[in-house]
C-alpha positions as CSV (number, residue, x, y, z in Angstrom):
1,X,0.0,0.0,0.0
2,X,1.7,3.2,-1.2
3,X,2.0,6.2,1.1
4,X,0.1,8.3,-1.4
5,X,-2.9,6.0,-1.1
6,X,-2.8,6.1,2.7
7,X,-2.5,9.9,2.7
8,X,-5.1,10.5,0.1
9,X,-7.6,8.2,1.9
10,X,-7.0,9.9,5.2
11,X,-7.4,13.4,3.8
12,X,-10.6,12.5,1.9
13,X,-12.1,10.7,4.8
14,X,-11.4,13.4,7.4
15,X,-13.0,16.0,5.0
16,X,-16.3,14.1,5.1
17,X,-16.5,13.9,9.0
18,X,-19.3,15.7,10.6
19,X,-18.6,17.7,13.8
20,X,-20.7,16.7,16.8
21,X,-21.9,18.6,19.8
22,X,-19.0,20.0,21.8
23,X,-18.0,18.0,24.9
24,X,-16.0,19.3,27.8
25,X,-12.4,18.4,26.9
26,X,-12.0,17.2,30.5
27,X,-14.9,14.7,30.1
28,X,-14.7,11.3,28.4
29,X,-14.3,11.5,24.6
30,X,-17.3,9.2,24.4
31,X,-19.6,7.3,26.8
32,X,-18.0,4.4,28.7
33,X,-14.3,5.3,28.4
34,X,-11.8,6.9,30.7
35,X,-10.1,8.6,27.8
36,X,-10.8,12.3,28.1
37,X,-11.2,14.6,25.1
38,X,-8.1,16.5,26.2
39,X,-6.0,13.3,26.5
40,X,-7.3,12.0,23.2
41,X,-6.4,15.2,21.5
42,X,-2.8,15.0,22.9
43,X,-2.3,11.4,21.9
44,X,-3.7,12.1,18.4
45,X,-0.8,14.5,17.7
46,X,1.7,11.8,18.7
47,X,-0.1,9.4,16.4
48,X,0.0,11.9,13.7
49,X,3.7,12.6,14.2
50,X,4.4,8.8,14.0
51,X,2.4,8.6,10.7
52,X,4.3,11.6,9.3
53,X,7.6,10.0,10.2
54,X,6.7,7.0,8.1
55,X,5.9,9.3,5.2
56,X,9.2,11.1,5.7
57,X,11.1,7.8,5.8
58,X,9.7,6.8,2.4
59,X,10.3,10.3,1.0
60,X,13.9,10.2,2.3
61,X,14.5,6.8,0.7
62,X,13.1,8.0,-2.6
63,X,15.6,10.9,-2.5
64,X,18.4,8.5,-1.6
65,X,18.8,10.4,1.6
66,X,17.5,7.8,4.0
67,X,17.9,4.1,4.7
68,X,15.4,2.2,6.9
69,X,11.8,2.5,5.9
70,X,10.0,-0.1,7.9
71,X,7.3,1.9,9.7
72,X,4.5,2.1,12.3
73,X,1.6,3.0,10.1
74,X,-1.5,1.2,11.3
75,X,0.0,0.6,14.7
76,X,-0.4,4.1,16.1
77,X,-2.7,2.7,18.8
78,X,0.4,1.8,20.8
79,X,0.4,5.4,21.9
80,X,-2.3,4.3,24.3
81,X,0.0,1.7,25.9
82,X,2.7,4.4,26.5
83,X,0.1,6.6,28.0
84,X,-0.9,3.9,30.5
85,X,2.7,3.4,31.7
86,X,5.1,5.7,33.5
87,X,8.2,7.1,31.7
88,X,10.4,5.1,34.1
89,X,8.9,1.7,33.3
90,X,11.6,-0.1,31.2
91,X,10.4,-0.7,27.7
92,X,11.7,-3.1,25.0
93,X,9.9,-2.2,21.9
94,X,8.7,-3.6,18.6
95,X,10.0,-1.9,15.5
96,X,6.5,-0.5,14.8
97,X,6.4,1.4,18.1
98,X,6.8,4.9,16.7
99,X,3.7,6.4,18.5
100,X,4.7,4.7,21.7
101,X,8.2,6.3,21.6
102,X,6.9,9.7,20.8
103,X,4.4,9.5,23.6
104,X,7.0,8.3,26.0
105,X,9.3,11.1,25.0
106,X,6.6,13.7,25.7
107,X,5.8,12.0,29.0
108,X,9.3,12.6,30.1
109,X,8.9,16.3,29.6
110,X,10.6,16.6,26.2
111,X,9.3,18.8,23.4
112,X,7.4,16.9,20.6
113,X,10.1,17.9,18.1
114,X,12.8,16.2,20.2
115,X,11.2,12.7,19.8
116,X,10.5,13.3,16.1
117,X,14.1,14.4,15.5
118,X,15.4,11.3,17.4
119,X,13.7,9.0,14.9
120,X,14.7,11.0,11.8
121,X,18.3,11.1,12.9
122,X,18.1,7.3,13.0
123,X,16.5,7.1,9.6
124,X,19.3,9.2,8.1
125,X,22.1,7.3,9.9
126,X,23.2,10.4,11.7
127,X,26.1,10.2,14.2
128,X,24.0,12.6,16.3
129,X,21.1,10.2,16.8
130,X,20.9,9.8,20.6
131,X,20.9,6.0,21.1
132,X,22.7,4.1,18.3
133,X,24.6,7.1,16.9
134,X,23.8,6.2,13.3
135,X,24.6,2.5,13.6
136,X,21.0,1.3,13.2
137,X,17.5,2.7,13.2
138,X,16.2,1.7,16.7
139,X,13.8,3.1,19.3
140,X,15.8,3.8,22.4
141,X,16.9,6.5,24.8
142,X,18.7,6.3,28.2
143,X,16.5,9.1,29.5
144,X,13.3,7.4,28.5
145,X,14.0,3.9,29.9
146,X,13.7,2.6,26.4
147,X,16.2,-0.1,25.9
148,X,17.1,-0.4,22.2
149,X,16.1,-3.5,20.4
150,X,16.8,-4.4,16.8
151,X,14.9,-7.7,16.9
152,X,12.4,-8.6,14.3
153,X,11.9,-12.1,15.7
154,X,11.2,-11.5,19.4
155,X,14.7,-12.4,20.6
156,X,14.3,-9.5,23.1
157,X,11.5,-11.3,25.0
158,X,13.8,-13.5,27.2
159,X,15.7,-10.3,28.2
160,X,12.5,-8.5,28.9
161,X,11.5,-11.3,31.4
162,X,14.9,-10.9,32.9
163,X,14.4,-7.2,33.4
164,X,11.1,-7.9,35.2
165,X,12.8,-10.5,37.4
166,X,15.6,-8.0,38.2
167,X,13.1,-5.3,39.3
168,X,12.0,-7.7,42.1
169,X,15.3,-9.4,42.7
170,X,17.3,-6.2,43.2
171,X,15.4,-5.5,46.5
172,X,16.2,-8.9,47.8
173,X,19.8,-8.5,47.0
174,X,20.0,-5.1,48.6
175,X,21.8,-4.0,45.5
176,X,21.6,-0.8,43.4
177,X,18.3,-0.6,41.5
178,X,18.1,0.6,37.9
179,X,14.3,0.9,38.0
180,X,11.8,2.0,40.7
181,X,10.7,-0.7,43.1
182,X,7.1,-0.6,41.6
183,X,8.2,-0.4,38.0
184,X,6.9,-2.9,35.4
185,X,8.5,-4.0,32.2
186,X,6.7,-3.7,28.9
187,X,7.7,-5.7,25.8
188,X,6.1,-5.3,22.4
189,X,6.2,-7.5,19.3
190,X,4.3,-8.6,16.3
191,X,1.9,-11.4,15.7
192,X,4.3,-13.3,13.5
193,X,7.0,-13.2,16.1
194,X,4.7,-14.9,18.7
195,X,5.7,-18.2,17.0
196,X,9.4,-17.8,17.4
197,X,11.2,-20.0,19.9
198,X,12.6,-17.0,21.8
199,X,9.0,-15.6,22.2
200,X,7.9,-19.0,23.5
201,X,10.8,-18.9,25.9
202,X,9.7,-15.5,27.3
203,X,6.1,-16.6,27.8
204,X,7.0,-19.9,29.3
205,X,9.6,-18.4,31.7
206,X,7.0,-15.9,32.9
207,X,4.4,-18.5,33.4
208,X,6.9,-20.8,35.1
209,X,7.9,-18.1,37.6
210,X,4.3,-17.2,38.3
211,X,3.4,-20.9,38.9
212,X,6.0,-20.9,41.6
213,X,4.7,-17.8,43.2
214,X,7.6,-15.6,42.1
215,X,6.7,-12.0,41.3
216,X,7.3,-11.1,37.7
217,X,5.9,-7.7,36.6
218,X,5.9,-7.8,32.8
219,X,3.3,-6.7,30.2
220,X,3.6,-8.5,26.9
221,X,2.1,-6.4,24.1
222,X,1.3,-8.2,20.9
223,X,0.5,-5.8,18.0
224,X,-1.4,-8.1,15.8
225,X,-1.9,-6.8,12.2
226,X,-2.6,-10.3,11.0
227,X,0.3,-10.7,8.7
228,X,4.1,-11.3,8.8
229,X,5.6,-9.8,5.7
230,X,3.4,-11.8,3.3
231,X,2.3,-14.8,5.5
232,X,-1.1,-14.5,7.1
233,X,-1.5,-15.2,10.8
234,X,-4.5,-17.6,11.2
235,X,-7.5,-15.9,12.7
236,X,-7.8,-16.6,16.4
237,X,-4.2,-17.9,16.7
238,X,-2.8,-15.0,18.8
239,X,-5.6,-15.2,21.3
240,X,-5.2,-19.0,21.6
241,X,-1.4,-18.9,21.8
242,X,-1.5,-16.1,24.4
243,X,-3.6,-17.9,27.0
244,X,-1.1,-19.5,29.3
245,X,-1.4,-20.4,33.0
246,X,-0.3,-17.5,35.2
247,X,-0.5,-14.9,32.4
248,X,-3.6,-12.7,32.4
249,X,-5.0,-12.0,29.0
250,X,-6.4,-8.6,27.8
251,X,-7.6,-7.8,24.3
252,X,-8.4,-4.5,22.6
253,X,-9.0,-2.9,19.2
254,X,-5.7,-1.2,18.7
255,X,-7.3,0.9,16.0
256,X,-9.7,2.4,18.5
257,X,-7.7,4.7,20.8
258,X,-10.3,4.7,23.5
259,X,-10.6,1.0,23.7
260,X,-6.8,0.6,23.5
261,X,-6.4,3.2,26.3
262,X,-9.0,1.7,28.6
263,X,-7.7,-1.9,28.2
264,X,-4.0,-0.8,28.5
265,X,-4.9,1.0,31.7
266,X,-6.5,-2.2,33.1
267,X,-3.6,-4.4,32.0
268,X,-0.9,-2.0,33.4
269,X,-2.8,-1.7,36.7
270,X,-3.1,-5.5,37.0
271,X,0.7,-6.0,36.4
272,X,1.7,-3.2,38.7
273,X,-0.5,-4.2,41.6
274,X,-0.3,-8.0,41.3
275,X,3.4,-8.1,40.2
276,X,2.3,-10.8,37.8
277,X,2.6,-11.0,34.0
278,X,-0.1,-10.0,31.5
279,X,-0.6,-10.3,27.8
280,X,-2.2,-7.3,26.0
281,X,-3.5,-8.3,22.5
282,X,-3.9,-5.2,20.3
283,X,-5.6,-5.8,17.0
284,X,-4.0,-3.5,14.5
285,X,-3.6,-3.0,10.7
286,X,-0.5,-2.7,8.6
287,X,-0.5,0.3,6.2
288,X,2.1,1.0,3.5
289,X,3.2,-2.6,3.5
290,X,5.9,-4.4,5.5
291,X,8.6,-1.9,4.5
292,X,9.3,0.7,1.8
293,X,10.2,-1.8,-0.9
294,X,7.2,-4.1,-0.2
295,X,4.6,-4.4,-2.9
296,X,1.5,-5.6,-1.1
297,X,-0.5,-6.1,-4.3
298,X,1.6,-9.2,-5.0
299,X,0.1,-11.1,-2.1
300,X,-3.0,-9.2,-0.9
301,X,-6.3,-8.5,-2.6
302,X,-7.6,-4.9,-3.1
303,X,-10.5,-5.8,-0.9
304,X,-8.1,-6.6,2.0
305,X,-6.1,-3.4,1.5
306,X,-9.3,-1.3,1.4
307,X,-10.5,-3.0,4.6
308,X,-7.3,-2.0,6.4
309,X,-7.6,1.6,5.1
310,X,-11.1,1.8,6.7
311,X,-9.6,0.8,10.1
312,X,-6.8,3.3,9.9
313,X,-6.2,4.2,13.6
314,X,-5.3,7.8,12.8
315,X,-8.5,8.3,11.0
316,X,-10.5,6.6,13.8
317,X,-9.0,8.9,16.4
318,X,-9.7,11.9,14.2
319,X,-13.3,10.7,14.0
320,X,-13.5,10.4,17.8
321,X,-12.3,14.0,18.2
322,X,-14.6,15.5,15.5
323,X,-17.7,13.6,16.7
324,X,-17.0,14.8,20.3
325,X,-16.7,18.4,19.1
326,X,-13.2,18.7,20.4
327,X,-12.0,19.8,17.0
328,X,-13.2,20.2,13.4
329,X,-12.2,18.5,10.1
330,X,-10.9,21.8,8.8
331,X,-8.6,22.2,11.9
332,X,-7.3,18.6,11.6
333,X,-6.5,19.0,7.9
334,X,-4.9,22.3,8.3
335,X,-2.7,20.9,11.2
336,X,-2.0,17.8,9.1
337,X,-0.5,19.9,6.2
338,X,1.5,22.1,8.6
339,X,2.8,19.2,10.6
340,X,3.7,17.3,7.4
341,X,5.7,20.2,6.1
342,X,7.3,20.7,9.5
343,X,8.4,17.0,9.8
344,X,9.7,16.9,6.2
345,X,11.7,20.1,6.9
346,X,13.3,18.4,10.0
347,X,13.9,15.3,7.9
348,X,15.8,17.4,5.3
349,X,17.8,19.1,8.1
350,X,18.9,15.7,9.5
351,X,20.4,14.7,6.2
352,X,23.0,17.4,6.7
353,X,24.1,16.2,10.1
354,X,27.4,14.4,10.6
355,X,27.8,10.7,9.8
356,X,30.1,8.1,11.2
357,X,33.4,8.8,9.4
358,X,35.7,6.0,10.2
359,X,36.0,2.4,11.3
360,X,37.2,3.6,14.7
361,X,34.1,5.7,15.2
362,X,31.8,2.8,14.2
363,X,33.5,0.3,16.5
364,X,34.0,2.6,19.5
365,X,31.1,1.2,21.6
366,X,31.7,-2.5,20.8
367,X,34.0,-3.4,23.6
368,X,35.2,-0.5,25.7
369,X,37.9,-1.9,27.8
370,X,40.1,0.0,30.2
371,X,42.8,-2.4,31.4
372,X,44.0,-0.1,34.3
373,X,40.5,0.1,35.7
374,X,40.0,-3.7,35.4
375,X,43.4,-4.3,37.1
376,X,42.3,-2.0,39.9
377,X,38.9,-3.6,40.5
378,X,39.9,-7.2,40.0
379,X,41.9,-7.5,43.3
380,X,39.1,-6.1,45.4
381,X,38.2,-8.5,48.2
382,X,35.6,-8.4,51.0
383,X,36.8,-7.3,54.4
384,X,38.2,-10.0,56.5
385,X,35.2,-10.6,58.7
386,X,32.9,-10.9,55.7
387,X,35.3,-13.4,54.1
388,X,35.6,-15.4,57.3
389,X,31.8,-15.6,57.5
390,X,31.4,-16.5,53.8
391,X,33.9,-19.3,54.2
392,X,32.7,-20.4,57.6
393,X,36.1,-19.6,59.1
394,X,38.0,-21.8,56.7
395,X,39.6,-19.3,54.2
396,X,40.5,-20.9,50.9
397,X,44.1,-19.8,51.0
398,X,44.6,-22.0,54.1
399,X,43.4,-25.1,52.2
400,X,45.5,-27.6,50.4
401,X,46.4,-27.0,46.8
402,X,43.2,-27.1,44.7
403,X,41.8,-28.5,41.5
404,X,40.4,-26.4,38.7
405,X,36.8,-26.9,40.0
406,X,37.7,-26.1,43.6
407,X,39.5,-22.9,42.5
408,X,36.5,-21.7,40.5
409,X,34.2,-22.5,43.4
410,X,36.2,-20.5,45.9
411,X,36.6,-17.6,43.5
412,X,32.8,-17.4,43.0
413,X,32.4,-17.4,46.8
414,X,34.9,-14.6,47.2
415,X,33.1,-12.6,44.5
416,X,29.7,-13.2,46.0
417,X,31.0,-11.9,49.3
418,X,32.1,-8.6,47.8
419,X,29.5,-7.9,45.1
420,X,26.0,-7.8,46.6
421,X,24.5,-7.4,43.1
422,X,26.1,-10.7,41.8
423,X,23.9,-13.8,41.1
424,X,24.9,-17.3,40.1
425,X,22.2,-19.4,38.4
426,X,21.5,-22.1,35.9
427,X,20.4,-25.7,35.7
428,X,21.3,-27.7,38.9
429,X,23.7,-25.1,40.2
430,X,22.0,-24.5,43.6
431,X,21.4,-27.5,45.9
432,X,23.3,-30.0,43.7
433,X,26.1,-27.6,43.0
434,X,26.2,-28.3,39.3
435,X,26.8,-31.6,37.5
436,X,30.5,-31.4,38.5
437,X,30.1,-29.8,41.9
438,X,31.7,-26.5,40.8
439,X,29.0,-24.4,42.6
440,X,28.6,-26.7,45.6
441,X,27.8,-25.0,48.8
442,X,27.3,-21.5,47.3
443,X,23.5,-21.4,47.8
444,X,23.8,-22.5,51.5
445,X,26.3,-19.7,52.1
446,X,24.6,-16.9,50.1
447,X,21.0,-17.8,49.9
448,X,18.4,-18.6,47.3
449,X,18.1,-15.0,46.0
450,X,21.7,-15.1,44.8
451,X,22.3,-18.7,43.9
452,X,19.4,-20.4,42.3
453,X,18.2,-23.1,39.9
454,X,16.5,-22.2,36.7
455,X,14.2,-24.0,34.3
456,X,15.9,-26.2,31.8
457,X,16.2,-23.8,28.8
458,X,19.3,-22.0,27.8
459,X,17.5,-19.1,26.1
460,X,15.7,-18.5,29.4
461,X,18.9,-18.7,31.4
462,X,20.7,-16.2,29.2
463,X,17.6,-14.0,28.9
464,X,17.4,-13.7,32.7
465,X,21.0,-12.8,32.7
466,X,20.6,-10.2,30.0
467,X,17.7,-8.6,31.8
468,X,19.6,-8.6,35.1
469,X,22.8,-7.1,33.5
470,X,21.0,-4.2,31.9
471,X,19.3,-3.6,35.3
472,X,22.7,-3.0,37.0
473,X,23.0,-6.5,38.5
474,X,26.0,-8.8,37.9
475,X,24.7,-12.1,36.5
476,X,26.9,-15.2,36.3
477,X,24.8,-17.8,34.5
478,X,26.0,-21.3,34.0
479,X,25.4,-23.2,30.7
480,X,25.7,-26.9,31.6
481,X,27.6,-27.9,28.4
482,X,29.1,-26.1,25.5
483,X,26.9,-27.9,23.0
484,X,23.8,-26.5,24.9
485,X,25.0,-22.9,24.4
486,X,24.5,-23.3,20.6
487,X,20.7,-23.8,21.4
488,X,20.6,-20.2,22.5
489,X,23.6,-18.5,20.8
490,X,21.5,-15.6,19.4
491,X,21.0,-14.4,23.0
492,X,24.8,-13.9,23.0
493,X,25.3,-12.8,19.4
494,X,22.2,-10.8,18.7
495,X,21.3,-9.5,22.1
496,X,24.2,-9.5,24.6
497,X,27.1,-8.5,22.3
498,X,25.1,-5.8,20.3
499,X,23.6,-3.8,23.2
500,X,26.6,-1.7,23.8
501,X,27.0,-1.1,20.1
502,X,23.4,0.0,19.5
503,X,23.3,2.1,22.7
504,X,26.8,3.7,22.5
505,X,27.4,2.2,25.9
506,X,24.3,3.9,27.5
507,X,23.0,0.5,28.5
508,X,25.9,-1.6,29.9
509,X,25.3,-5.3,29.6
510,X,27.6,-7.0,32.2
511,X,27.6,-10.8,31.7
512,X,30.0,-13.6,32.7
513,X,28.6,-16.9,31.2
514,X,30.3,-19.9,32.7
515,X,30.3,-22.8,30.2
516,X,31.5,-26.3,30.9
517,X,33.0,-27.5,27.7
518,X,35.6,-29.0,25.4
519,X,36.3,-32.7,25.1
520,X,38.3,-35.6,26.6
521,X,35.7,-36.3,29.3
522,X,35.9,-40.0,30.2
523,X,32.8,-42.2,30.7
524,X,30.3,-39.5,29.8
525,X,29.6,-39.8,26.2
526,X,28.8,-38.3,23.0
527,X,29.1,-34.9,21.4
528,X,26.6,-33.1,23.6
529,X,28.9,-33.6,26.6
530,X,32.2,-33.4,24.7
531,X,32.0,-30.4,22.4
532,X,35.0,-28.6,20.9
533,X,33.2,-26.1,18.7
534,X,34.1,-22.5,19.6
535,X,34.1,-20.9,16.1
536,X,30.6,-19.4,16.6
537,X,31.9,-17.6,19.7
538,X,35.1,-16.2,18.3
539,X,33.5,-14.3,15.5
540,X,31.2,-12.2,17.8
541,X,32.6,-8.6,17.9
542,X,33.7,-7.6,21.4
543,X,33.0,-10.9,23.1
544,X,35.6,-12.0,25.6
545,X,36.3,-15.8,25.6
546,X,38.4,-17.0,28.4
547,X,39.7,-20.6,28.5
548,X,41.6,-21.3,31.7
549,X,43.4,-24.6,32.0
550,X,45.0,-24.4,35.4
551,X,43.4,-23.7,38.8
552,X,45.5,-20.5,39.5
553,X,44.7,-19.1,36.1
554,X,41.0,-19.9,36.4
555,X,40.8,-18.0,39.7
556,X,42.7,-14.9,38.4
557,X,40.9,-14.9,35.0
558,X,37.5,-15.2,36.6
559,X,38.2,-12.2,38.7
560,X,39.3,-10.3,35.6
561,X,36.1,-11.2,33.8
562,X,33.9,-10.2,36.7
563,X,35.8,-6.9,37.0
564,X,35.5,-6.2,33.2
565,X,31.8,-7.0,33.3
566,X,31.3,-4.8,36.4
567,X,33.3,-1.8,35.2
568,X,32.8,-1.8,31.4
569,X,29.7,-4.0,30.9
570,X,31.9,-6.6,29.1
571,X,30.2,-9.7,27.8
572,X,32.4,-12.7,28.8
573,X,32.2,-16.4,28.1
574,X,34.2,-18.3,30.7
575,X,35.0,-21.7,29.1
576,X,35.9,-24.3,31.6
577,X,37.5,-27.6,30.4
578,X,35.4,-30.4,31.9
579,X,38.2,-33.0,31.6
580,X,40.4,-30.8,33.8
581,X,37.9,-30.0,36.5
582,X,39.1,-32.7,38.9
583,X,42.6,-33.4,37.4
584,X,45.3,-33.5,40.0
585,X,48.4,-34.8,38.3
586,X,50.5,-33.7,35.4
587,X,53.1,-36.3,34.6
588,X,52.8,-39.2,37.1
589,X,50.1,-40.4,39.4
590,X,50.3,-38.6,42.7
591,X,52.6,-35.8,41.6
592,X,49.9,-33.1,42.2
593,X,51.2,-31.2,39.2
594,X,47.8,-29.9,38.2
595,X,46.9,-28.5,41.6
596,X,47.6,-25.0,42.7
597,X,47.2,-23.1,46.0
598,X,44.5,-20.4,46.2
599,X,46.1,-17.0,46.3
600,X,45.2,-14.8,49.3
601,X,43.7,-11.4,48.5
602,X,47.0,-9.7,49.3
603,X,48.5,-11.4,46.2
604,X,45.6,-10.8,43.8
605,X,47.1,-7.6,42.3
606,X,50.4,-9.3,41.5
607,X,48.6,-12.4,40.1
608,X,46.1,-10.4,38.0
609,X,45.7,-11.7,34.5
610,X,44.8,-9.0,31.9
611,X,42.4,-9.9,29.1
612,X,44.4,-11.0,26.1
613,X,47.6,-12.0,27.9
614,X,49.1,-15.5,27.5
615,X,51.2,-17.6,29.9
616,X,54.6,-19.1,28.9
617,X,56.1,-22.4,30.2
618,X,59.8,-23.1,29.7
619,X,62.6,-21.2,28.0
620,X,63.3,-23.5,25.0
621,X,64.9,-22.0,21.9
622,X,64.0,-24.7,19.3
623,X,60.3,-24.8,19.3
624,X,57.2,-22.9,20.6
625,X,54.1,-25.0,21.1
626,X,51.0,-22.7,21.2
627,X,48.0,-24.3,22.8
628,X,45.1,-23.8,25.3
629,X,42.6,-25.8,27.4
630,X,43.3,-29.6,27.4
631,X,46.0,-29.0,24.9
632,X,48.1,-27.3,27.6
633,X,48.4,-30.4,29.7
634,X,49.1,-32.6,26.6
635,X,51.6,-30.2,25.3
636,X,53.5,-29.9,28.6
637,X,53.7,-33.7,28.7
638,X,54.8,-33.9,25.1
639,X,57.4,-31.2,25.7
640,X,59.1,-33.2,28.5
641,X,59.4,-36.2,26.2
642,X,60.8,-34.0,23.4
643,X,63.3,-32.4,25.8
644,X,64.5,-35.9,26.6
645,X,65.3,-36.3,22.9
646,X,67.3,-33.1,23.0
647,X,64.6,-30.7,21.7
648,X,64.4,-27.4,23.6
649,X,60.7,-26.4,23.9
650,X,58.6,-23.7,25.3
651,X,54.8,-23.9,25.6
652,X,52.5,-20.9,25.3
653,X,49.1,-21.2,26.9
654,X,46.9,-18.7,25.0
655,X,44.4,-18.6,27.9
656,X,42.2,-16.1,26.0
657,X,40.5,-17.3,22.7
658,X,39.0,-13.8,22.1
659,X,40.8,-11.5,22.0
660,X,43.8,-13.6,21.1
661,X,47.0,-12.6,23.0
662,X,48.7,-11.5,19.8
663,X,51.6,-9.6,21.4
664,X,52.7,-12.6,23.6
665,X,52.1,-15.0,20.7
666,X,54.4,-13.1,18.3
667,X,57.1,-12.7,20.9
668,X,57.1,-16.4,21.8
669,X,57.1,-17.3,18.1
670,X,60.1,-15.1,17.3
671,X,62.1,-16.6,20.2
672,X,62.3,-19.9,18.5
673,X,61.4,-19.3,14.8
674,X,59.3,-22.5,14.8
675,X,55.7,-22.6,15.9
676,X,53.5,-25.7,16.4
677,X,49.9,-24.9,17.2
678,X,48.3,-27.8,19.2
679,X,44.6,-27.1,18.8
680,X,42.0,-29.4,20.4
681,X,39.2,-27.7,18.4
682,X,38.4,-28.6,14.8
683,X,40.6,-28.3,11.8
684,X,38.1,-26.0,10.1
685,X,36.8,-23.1,12.1
686,X,39.1,-23.9,15.0
687,X,41.3,-21.6,17.0
688,X,44.5,-22.5,15.1
689,X,43.2,-20.7,12.0
690,X,43.1,-17.4,13.9
691,X,46.6,-18.0,15.4
692,X,48.1,-18.7,12.0
693,X,46.5,-15.6,10.6
694,X,47.8,-13.4,13.4
695,X,51.3,-14.7,13.0
696,X,51.2,-14.0,9.2
697,X,49.7,-10.6,9.7
698,X,52.4,-9.7,12.2
699,X,55.1,-10.6,9.5
700,X,56.4,-13.7,11.3
701,X,59.0,-15.2,9.0
702,X,59.5,-18.5,10.7
703,X,57.9,-21.9,10.2
704,X,54.3,-22.6,11.3
705,X,52.6,-25.9,11.6
706,X,49.4,-27.0,13.3
707,X,47.8,-30.1,14.6
708,X,44.1,-30.3,15.4
709,X,41.2,-32.4,16.1
710,X,39.3,-33.7,13.1
711,X,36.3,-32.0,11.5
712,X,34.0,-34.4,13.2
713,X,31.4,-34.6,16.0
714,X,32.8,-36.5,19.0
715,X,31.6,-40.1,19.3
716,X,30.9,-42.2,22.3
717,X,33.7,-43.9,24.2
718,X,37.1,-44.9,22.9
719,X,36.0,-43.9,19.3
720,X,36.6,-40.3,20.4
721,X,40.3,-41.0,20.4
722,X,40.3,-41.3,16.6
723,X,39.1,-37.7,16.0
724,X,40.5,-35.8,19.0
725,X,44.0,-34.3,19.2
726,X,46.4,-36.5,21.1
727,X,49.8,-36.2,22.8
728,X,51.3,-38.5,20.3
729,X,50.1,-36.4,17.4
730,X,51.6,-33.3,19.1
731,X,55.0,-35.1,19.4
732,X,54.9,-36.4,15.8
733,X,54.0,-32.9,14.4
734,X,56.8,-31.4,16.5
735,X,59.4,-33.8,15.1
736,X,58.2,-33.3,11.6
737,X,58.5,-29.5,12.0
738,X,61.9,-29.7,13.5
739,X,63.2,-32.1,10.8
């Protein structure tokens, strides 16, 4: 449906309206509604501005001055939802939420032109746009509690549920609160998105929490225009899909401002007072097609298009005002033309504003990382009496040397003692203490508000973490196995890692995701419990991927990740090698070579491990073996045998898979001139590819070889030995390189 058609129909229809008997503007716009004439009039102007922004977007695109033309035409009834909420209620919005955004902007005391200009600056990719700075067209503003979302498939719903949980949980944690105590979360999306797995995760998690008696103040708003691009949503499907135990259902005609306003008021009141979730189903229409390039006539009949025009929410609000005598058709049409000219003038002005001018400018908000600040915060420990209480008098530095699992456990306890906003959660992490006992005892020490079990769904776990992080808490979720992370990777890639980028750092997103992973686990079979695929993590801009092998490194690196998350909002994946969790020996049974003492707080500063710094073993001059994870233990064992053959080796543990420790890598390589990369991940898409590329880019002139696991899933039992990197293969590759 072309904009000309929509505009022409609106103008012609308004001209035929008949002015009714004048009502008091302070009285209801019609019988049976709480919407006053005065309020209706004010919301109409925001609806009109939203419509004119869609027209401006298409005009800009036609002039090759704008970019993103997906619009809100037909959805302007969402202004009523904004009117029912407070400007400090966190909002995660659908991409057709123009009228909501403009109404929220005005609620916050801003001039109408400010909201209009925000959107136009986004449409023209201006560096002055207040949330994304020209990086994308999103609705968002730090002063309006509108968290930017680029989702078209409801991937923001799990985070929205997390924000609602965080509103309630922050009080229990006695931590800093990002939102008022009685705030509620609103999350809007389209009817097609209701079918996506991430949407189902959001609904299910909300219902699950309510079923257990947990408060969860969230309003789901489905703006149902009956069609997803060209695919029709079956009639009655949204209403049927929305009805879930523990989620109250409300429905309204989103094209009728009075009905939408009254129903939104009831829904918001229900959520705010009961602290329980609700689903608001707004029936809308879609005008001007899915986006600017969409030709609706290819898949919709003229009869359907005319039916949507007749339900135009802007026209129906105009009719409300005229029939109530609040205004006249002539006044509306005059204001329409003046407003249209005004919005297009602002649009033209925004095309002259600065654009992002360099890669540095574009990438600035991806991963702000101040090493000095992280180094300063990382050694912070709780005061002695708090630590004594947290560890029941038995401080970890007084214990015997620890395994990797024990070291992580004690580090988490130390962090929980000093950071009241920190939460540890996931499947089986509380009473059981995790499948491998890594979190054992933490719930008993710190309580169920800070260490708790979740439902079995990785999208839900990460969504809760994302909502908590943006709400100024410090979430440390556990994903039980690396293979399970792939079930929900978009929560890391599309939600966690992008938020800083699309908000210019206005909404920090602190996150430390603990993941039990990698292979070589004995007696626990198959590729779901032995997964060596990390390629999908390493290509996410700004993501920190830590891969500690030894207990002392794990402790120091976990403190670093927590400090980076807390101070810079870093998103970190802390990859823990399962096969090394309880390993004690290095060379011979009983040698205790894989144990390490727990460093006391007085030594945390000197043992701090910066992000992107490797660790070197040995001072050999013949060969550098570069490795990580399980490969470190295998390489150290192989290096001893090679030394016995007269080969002088050094082993470099990368420790960080993203960003790679390039400076340490190049230095270690140049010391020997020969580099063997022992990579337990796959030959294709594995870590070694990045290591080779970094060496080549740095101008390394020596010899490079690599030995990896096969491009295979990991089978059950001893068959795994045929496809996984082995010590023997490392030795053989070393000899070949040296020959």
